N, C-alpha and C positions, 0 to 999 in steps of 0.2 A: 324664559318660558315661551315656547312657540305655540301658536294657535293650532288646535286640533279641528275645530269647527267654529260655527257662529250660531248665535241665538238671535233670531229676528223677533222683536217685540213690536206689536202694533196695536193701535186703537183707531179704528176708522169711524167716521161719522155714520150714524145709523138713522134709518127712517123711523125709529121708535121714539120720536120726540113730537110733542104737540105742535111745534112750529112747522113740521112737515105734514100737517094734517090733510092738506089738499091732496086728493088721490094722485093727480098727475105729478106733483112734486114728490110725494111719497114714493111713487114708482121710479122716478129718476134717481132718487137717493138710493133706493134699494138696489136697482140695477148696477149702479156705480159701485156700491159696497160689495155685491156678490162677485162682480167681475174682478174687482181689485183683490178681494180675498182669494179668489182662484189663482190670480197671478202670483201672489205672495206664497201660497201653498205649493206652487210649482217648484219652489226653490228647495224645499226640504220636507220634513215630517213634523206634523203637529205634536207638540208636547202637552200644551194646555190650550185653553180657549183662544188666546191671542199671542201664543208663543210657538215659534217654529224653529226646529233644530236643522241648521243648514250645513251640509257637508262642505269641507274645504274645496272639493272639486267644483262646487257651484259658486265659489266666491266671485268669479269673473262676471256672473250674471246678476249679482245682487243689485248693483247700482242701476243697471238698465231697467230691471223690474220695478225697483222703487221709483225711478223716474216715470215709468209708464203709469204707475198708480197715481203719482202726483199729478200727472197730466190728465188722467181721468177726472180727478177732483177739480182741477182748474177748469176743465170743460163744464163740469156740473155747476161750479160756482158761477161761470159766465151765463149758463142757461137760467139759473135761478135769478141772477141780477136782471136779465132781460125781461123776466116776469115781474120785475118791480120789487122783488123781495131783497132785503138786506140781512142775509144770514151768513154767519161765519162758518165755513166748512174747512177745517184744518186737520187732515189726518196726521197722526203721530206714528212714525216708524223709526225704530232704532235698531242698529246692528251691533252686537257685542261679541268680540272675540272671546272664545273660551278654550280652556285646555285642561288636561289632567282630570282631577276629581270633579270639576264643574261639568266637563263633557260627560263623564260617567253618570252623573246625576240626571242631566237632561236626556241622555240616551235611555235611561231607565223609564223616565216619564214618557218619552216618545214610544218606547216599546209597549208600555202598558196601554197607551192610547190606541196604538195600532191593533193590539189584541182585541180591545173593545170594539173597534170599528170592524175588524175581521169577523168577529162573532155576530155582530149585527148584520153584516152583509151576508154571511152564510145563512142565518135564519131567514132573512128576507128572500134570498135567492132560492132556497129550498121550498119556501111557500109559493114563490112564483112558478117554479117548475111543476109543482103539484096542480096549480090553477091554470096554467098556460093553455091547456087543451080546451078550456071553456071560453077562451077569448076568440070570437069568430069575426069580429069587425076588423076589416083589413087596415083601416086607418089607425086603430088602436094597436094592432100588431106591429105596424110600421113604426109607430111612435116608441113602442117598447124595444124594438130592434135597434133603433137609433140610440136610445138611452143606454142600452146594454153595451153597444159597441163603444160608446164614449167611456162608460164605466170600466170596461175591460182595459182600454188604453190607460186610463188613470191608475188602475191597480198595477199595471205593468210598470208605470213610471214610479209609483210609490215603492214598489218592490226593489227597483234599481237603486233608488235613493237610500232605502233602508240598508241594503247591502253595503253601500258606500259608508254608511255610518256604523257598520258592524252589528246591525240588528239582523239576526238570522231567524226569519220566520218564513223561509222559502216554502216549506210544506203547506203552511197556512195560505200563503199567497196562491200557491198552485191550486189548492182546493177552491178558492174563490174564482179563479180563472176557469177551472173545470165546470163549476156551477153556472157561470155566465155562458160558457160554450154550450152546455147542456140546454140552457134556456133558449139560446139563439137557435139551436138545432130543432127545438120544439116549435119554433115560429115558422 
């Protein structure tokens, strides 16, 4: 049985623990978690909260991305130790090869999750397009432009990965990109 794809399962230390109550420590942990989650999600499409379906084409990147995440947490651990805190910060990341029926099951989950995210994005972007003409402050407009530009790039990347996994939502992805472009045009 040869692998069709991979499932990446992770549990990253979160700032939602009392031990990270000090605001500066809380922010360090949060920033590390957000950055690391973004790196892991760059490998594939999210199926559930901490499960990513990774296409075979991205197999070569998996180890380097995981090593980057582990390095992020080593740096965090060193920063926290320098503050005199003794807290264990140990991310759990596992990669499982899947094939056949397993792949189909995870692909269904990923497609469902993508549909939900697309619907949320369309609703938010339609609302933004209606309200954009009311935003007059240039700093705020520039901030929205930057955020939309990043979001557009992310949706294009997700669309490409979805295609690699055999998830055909191209019309939905196109609609999201069109709404982003419309909002950018209104800025």
